N, C-alpha and C positions, 0 to 999 in steps of 0.2 A: 387509533388514529388512522384516517383514511390515507390512501396513497398520495393524493394531491397535497395534503397537509404535511405529510412526511417529507416529500420532496422539497416543499417550500421552506420547511423548518430546518433542514439540514445545513449545518455550518461546520467549518473545520475547527474543532475544539483542541486547544493545546494546554489548557490548565485544568487540572482535575482535583477533586477532593481525594481523601485517603480511603474512601469507601471501596471495599473490594467488589469485584464483579464475580458473582457466583459461577461455579463451573457449569451449571445447567444453562445459564444465559450465554456463556462462551460457546457451548456446544450448539445452542440454537442459532447463534450468529453464523457458525461454520456450516450448520445444516442448510441454512438459507443460501450461503455462499455457494454451496455445492449444487444448488438448483439452477445456477446461471448457465447460459449457453456456452458451449466451448467448441472449438474447431473439430469437426467430425465427431462431436459428442465424445471426445477423447477423455474429458475430465482429468486433465494431466496434473492436477494439483493435490497438495496436502497443506494443512495449516497447523502451525505450532502456536499454542497459546502460552505466552511467557508471563508469569506473575512473580517469579523469584527476583527479589530486589537486587541481590548480588549479581545475578546474571545480567539484568538490565543495566546495572552500573558498568559491568565489564564491557558490554556492547557499546555503551555510550562513550567509554574511554577510547575504544578502538576507532570509533567514528571521529572523535575529536583529534586523535593522533593523525588520522589520514588527512583531515582537513588542514591541519598545521603543516603537513608535508607538501601540500599543493604549492607549486611555484607562484610567488606573488609577482604582479606586474609593478610598474613604476608609478602607478597612480597614488595620489594622496589618500584615496578612499580604500586602498587595498586592505589595510589592517582592519578597518571597521567592517568591510564587506565580509571578510573571512570570519570575524567574530559573530556577525549576524547570522551567517549561514550555519556556523557551528551550533548556535542555539536552536535554530529551526531543525537541525539534523539530529539533535540529541535530547530534546525535551521529553521524548518518549521514556526516558529514564524515570520520570516522576509519574508516569501513568500507572494505574492499578493493573492494567493488562496490556500486553502488546501481542497482536496476532501477526506472526510471520508467515507469509505465503511462499511456498516453494512449488516448483513445477518441474516436470520432466519434458523432454522434447517429444512432440507428437510425430507420428509417421504419416505424411500426407499420401493420399491415394496416388497422386502424381508421381511420387518417388518410385512407384512400381512400373511406370510406363514411360518415363522420360529420362534422358541422360543429364540430369541436373542434381546438384547436391541438395540436402535438406535446407541449408542456409540460403541457397540461391532461390529455391521455391518459396521459402518463407518471406524473403524480400520481395519477390514478385507479387505475392499475395498481400503485401503490406502488413506483415507480421500478425497473422491471425492468432498466434499464441499470446501475444501481448494484449490483443483485443479481448481475448477470452479472459485473461487475468483481470483486465479492467472491469469486465462485466461482473465477475465474482466479487471484486472489492467493492463495487458500487452496491451490491446486495448487502454487504456487511455494513457499509456506511448508512444506508437507509434503514436497515434493520436495527442498528444501534439507536437511531432516533425513535423508532417504533417501540423499543423496549425501555426507553427512558434514559439512554446514555448519550454521551458525546463521543465523537470519534474523529480521527484525522489520518488521512492517507499520507504515508511518507515514502519518498523515493530517494531522498538525499543520503540516508544511511547506507545505501547500496554502494557508495564510494568505498566502503570498507567491507565489501561483500565477502571476500575470501576469509577474512578474520572472523566475521560474524557467522559464516557457515561452520567454521571450526568450533566456535563457542556453542553453537546449537547442535553440533554433531550431525550436520546435513551432509549426506554422502551421495555420490553419483548413483543413479542418473538424475537426481533432483538438484536443483539450484535455486538460490534465493531470488525472489522477485520484488517484494515490497513488504513494508510494515503497515499495520493499522493500529494506532494507539486508541484504547477504549477505556472509558470510565465515566463517572458522574462529573459533569461540568462544574467547576468551582463557581462559575457565574454564567448566567444565560447570555448567549450571544445572538445577535440578529444576523441572519444570512447577509452576506455582502451583496451589494447591488449587482445585478446582471443586465446584460444588454437586452433591450426590448425585443419582442418577437419579430417585429417588422424589420429589425436590423439584421437578424440572423436567418430569416426565412425567405426562400425564393421558390415560387411555384413555376414549374416548367410544364405547361399544359399542352 
Protein backbone atom coordinates (compact mmCIF):
# COMPACT_ATOMS: atom_id res chain seq x y z
CA UNK A 1 0.00 0.00 0.00
CA UNK A 2 1.46 3.39 -0.93
CA UNK A 3 1.73 6.20 1.61
CA UNK A 4 -1.18 8.22 0.26
CA UNK A 5 -3.54 5.22 0.45
CA UNK A 6 -2.33 4.37 3.94
CA UNK A 7 -2.96 7.90 5.24
CA UNK A 8 -6.39 8.06 3.60
CA UNK A 9 -7.43 4.62 4.86
CA UNK A 10 -6.39 5.15 8.49
CA UNK A 11 -9.29 5.21 10.93
CA UNK A 12 -9.61 4.80 14.70
CA UNK A 13 -10.52 1.13 15.21
CA UNK A 14 -12.11 0.19 18.53
CA UNK A 15 -13.63 -3.22 17.77
CA UNK A 16 -11.38 -6.14 17.00
CA UNK A 17 -11.52 -9.82 16.13
CA UNK A 18 -9.89 -12.36 18.45
CA UNK A 19 -7.05 -12.95 15.99
CA UNK A 20 -3.68 -12.51 17.66
CA UNK A 21 -1.05 -10.10 16.42
CA UNK A 22 2.21 -12.02 15.85
CA UNK A 23 5.22 -10.85 17.85
CA UNK A 24 7.08 -10.22 14.59
CA UNK A 25 4.42 -7.72 13.51
CA UNK A 26 4.44 -6.01 16.92
CA UNK A 27 8.22 -5.66 16.71
CA UNK A 28 7.93 -4.22 13.21
CA UNK A 29 5.41 -1.63 14.43
CA UNK A 30 7.84 -0.63 17.16
CA UNK A 31 10.81 -0.60 14.80
CA UNK A 32 8.97 1.91 12.61
CA UNK A 33 7.92 3.94 15.65
CA UNK A 34 11.58 4.23 16.58
CA UNK A 35 12.33 5.80 13.19
CA UNK A 36 10.25 8.87 14.06
CA UNK A 37 11.93 12.22 14.68
CA UNK A 38 12.54 13.15 18.30
CA UNK A 39 13.79 16.27 20.06
CA UNK A 40 17.59 16.42 19.71
CA UNK A 41 17.36 12.85 18.34
CA UNK A 42 17.11 11.82 21.99
CA UNK A 43 14.87 8.84 21.16
CA UNK A 44 13.56 8.98 24.73
CA UNK A 45 11.06 6.16 24.31
CA UNK A 46 10.42 2.51 24.98
CA UNK A 47 7.38 0.45 24.02
CA UNK A 48 5.66 -2.35 25.92
CA UNK A 49 3.47 -4.68 23.87
CA UNK A 50 0.80 -6.15 26.15
CA UNK A 51 -1.11 -9.23 24.96
CA UNK A 52 -1.85 -10.83 28.35
CA UNK A 53 -5.64 -10.68 28.83
CA UNK A 54 -5.45 -10.71 32.62
CA UNK A 55 -3.14 -7.70 32.61
CA UNK A 56 -5.31 -5.86 30.09
CA UNK A 57 -8.31 -6.54 32.32
CA UNK A 58 -6.51 -5.25 35.42
CA UNK A 59 -5.56 -2.08 33.58
CA UNK A 60 -9.11 -1.51 32.37
CA UNK A 61 -10.44 -1.94 35.91
CA UNK A 62 -8.03 0.70 37.23
CA UNK A 63 -9.10 3.12 34.50
CA UNK A 64 -12.78 2.48 35.26
CA UNK A 65 -12.21 3.08 38.96
CA UNK A 66 -10.46 6.35 38.27
CA UNK A 67 -13.27 7.61 36.04
CA UNK A 68 -15.87 6.71 38.67
CA UNK A 69 -13.89 8.74 41.21
CA UNK A 70 -14.06 11.90 39.11
CA UNK A 71 -16.34 14.50 40.70
CA UNK A 72 -19.60 14.79 38.80
CA UNK A 73 -21.22 18.11 38.08
CA UNK A 74 -24.93 18.80 38.49
CA UNK A 75 -25.88 18.31 34.85
CA UNK A 76 -28.49 15.73 33.82
CA UNK A 77 -25.99 14.29 31.34
CA UNK A 78 -23.28 13.70 33.94
CA UNK A 79 -23.90 9.98 34.44
CA UNK A 80 -24.17 9.26 30.72
CA UNK A 81 -21.06 11.30 29.96
CA UNK A 82 -18.95 9.37 32.46
CA UNK A 83 -20.30 6.06 31.18
CA UNK A 84 -19.46 7.01 27.60
CA UNK A 85 -15.97 8.15 28.54
CA UNK A 86 -15.44 4.95 30.49
CA UNK A 87 -16.11 2.84 27.40
CA UNK A 88 -13.80 4.90 25.19
CA UNK A 89 -11.10 4.69 27.87
CA UNK A 90 -11.33 0.93 28.48
CA UNK A 91 -12.20 -0.77 25.17
CA UNK A 92 -8.50 -1.61 24.86
CA UNK A 93 -9.25 -4.51 27.20
CA UNK A 94 -10.67 -6.42 24.22
CA UNK A 95 -7.86 -5.64 21.79
CA UNK A 96 -5.47 -8.45 20.83
CA UNK A 97 -2.54 -6.19 21.70
CA UNK A 98 -1.97 -2.86 23.39
CA UNK A 99 1.25 -0.94 22.86
CA UNK A 100 2.15 1.20 25.87
CA UNK A 101 4.54 4.02 25.09
CA UNK A 102 6.85 5.24 27.86
CA UNK A 103 9.39 8.06 27.77
CA UNK A 104 12.13 9.56 29.88
CA UNK A 105 12.77 13.30 30.14
CA UNK A 106 15.27 14.60 27.61
CA UNK A 107 17.98 17.11 28.50
CA UNK A 108 17.76 20.18 26.28
CA UNK A 109 20.98 21.86 25.17
CA UNK A 110 19.50 25.06 26.62
CA UNK A 111 19.56 23.55 30.10
CA UNK A 112 23.36 23.77 30.02
CA UNK A 113 23.40 27.49 29.29
CA UNK A 114 20.39 29.20 30.81
CA UNK A 115 19.01 29.50 34.31
CA UNK A 116 15.70 27.77 33.56
CA UNK A 117 14.37 24.43 34.69
CA UNK A 118 13.67 21.53 32.35
CA UNK A 119 9.93 22.09 32.72
CA UNK A 120 10.25 25.82 31.98
CA UNK A 121 12.26 25.16 28.82
CA UNK A 122 9.90 22.41 27.76
CA UNK A 123 6.96 24.80 28.05
CA UNK A 124 8.78 27.56 26.16
CA UNK A 125 9.45 25.14 23.30
CA UNK A 126 5.81 24.03 23.29
CA UNK A 127 6.49 20.54 24.67
CA UNK A 128 8.79 18.99 22.05
CA UNK A 129 8.76 15.76 24.07
CA UNK A 130 5.04 15.33 23.45
CA UNK A 131 5.49 16.34 19.82
CA UNK A 132 8.10 13.59 19.54
CA UNK A 133 5.71 11.10 21.11
CA UNK A 134 3.01 12.05 18.62
CA UNK A 135 5.36 11.46 15.69
CA UNK A 136 6.22 7.96 16.94
CA UNK A 137 2.59 7.06 17.59
CA UNK A 138 1.56 8.24 14.13
CA UNK A 139 4.19 5.89 12.69
CA UNK A 140 2.51 3.04 14.57
CA UNK A 141 -0.97 4.01 13.39
CA UNK A 142 0.02 4.24 9.73
CA UNK A 143 2.17 1.11 9.90
CA UNK A 144 -0.74 -0.82 11.41
CA UNK A 145 -2.82 0.02 8.33
CA UNK A 146 0.08 -0.93 6.07
CA UNK A 147 0.37 -4.34 7.78
CA UNK A 148 -3.37 -5.02 7.57
CA UNK A 149 -4.38 -4.10 11.12
CA UNK A 150 -6.59 -1.53 12.76
CA UNK A 151 -5.37 0.68 15.59
CA UNK A 152 -6.50 3.42 17.94
CA UNK A 153 -4.51 5.97 19.90
CA UNK A 154 -5.70 6.31 23.52
CA UNK A 155 -4.90 9.08 25.98
CA UNK A 156 -7.92 8.71 28.28
CA UNK A 157 -6.45 5.74 30.20
CA UNK A 158 -3.67 8.05 31.37
CA UNK A 159 -6.10 9.30 34.02
CA UNK A 160 -5.01 6.18 35.90
CA UNK A 161 -1.37 6.62 34.95
CA UNK A 162 0.18 5.81 38.33
CA UNK A 163 -1.81 2.60 38.73
CA UNK A 164 -1.06 1.53 35.17
CA UNK A 165 2.66 2.15 35.65
CA UNK A 166 2.62 -0.15 38.68
CA UNK A 167 0.84 -2.91 36.77
CA UNK A 168 3.34 -2.64 33.90
CA UNK A 169 6.32 -2.29 36.26
CA UNK A 170 7.38 1.01 34.71
CA UNK A 171 10.03 2.70 36.81
CA UNK A 172 11.76 6.08 36.82
CA UNK A 173 13.14 7.71 34.73
CA UNK A 174 10.43 6.39 32.42
CA UNK A 175 6.78 7.39 32.61
CA UNK A 176 3.69 6.34 30.68
CA UNK A 177 2.61 8.49 27.73
CA UNK A 178 -0.17 6.74 25.79
CA UNK A 179 -1.66 3.45 24.58
CA UNK A 180 -2.22 2.21 21.05
CA UNK A 181 -4.70 -0.67 20.70
CA UNK A 182 -3.89 -2.94 17.75
CA UNK A 183 -5.61 -5.86 16.04
CA UNK A 184 -7.66 -7.02 13.10
CA UNK A 185 -10.73 -4.82 12.75
CA UNK A 186 -14.01 -6.66 13.31
CA UNK A 187 -15.50 -4.62 10.49
CA UNK A 188 -14.11 -2.19 7.97
CA UNK A 189 -14.60 1.44 8.89
CA UNK A 190 -14.45 4.42 6.60
CA UNK A 191 -12.23 7.26 7.73
CA UNK A 192 -14.26 10.07 9.26
CA UNK A 193 -14.73 13.15 7.15
CA UNK A 194 -12.00 15.76 7.45
CA UNK A 195 -11.95 19.45 6.72
CA UNK A 196 -11.16 20.32 3.09
CA UNK A 197 -7.63 21.50 2.42
CA UNK A 198 -8.76 25.03 1.52
CA UNK A 199 -10.20 25.37 5.03
CA UNK A 200 -6.97 24.40 6.81
CA UNK A 201 -4.34 25.80 4.42
CA UNK A 202 -3.01 29.36 4.34
CA UNK A 203 -0.12 30.47 2.14
CA UNK A 204 2.06 33.31 3.42
CA UNK A 205 3.98 34.31 0.32
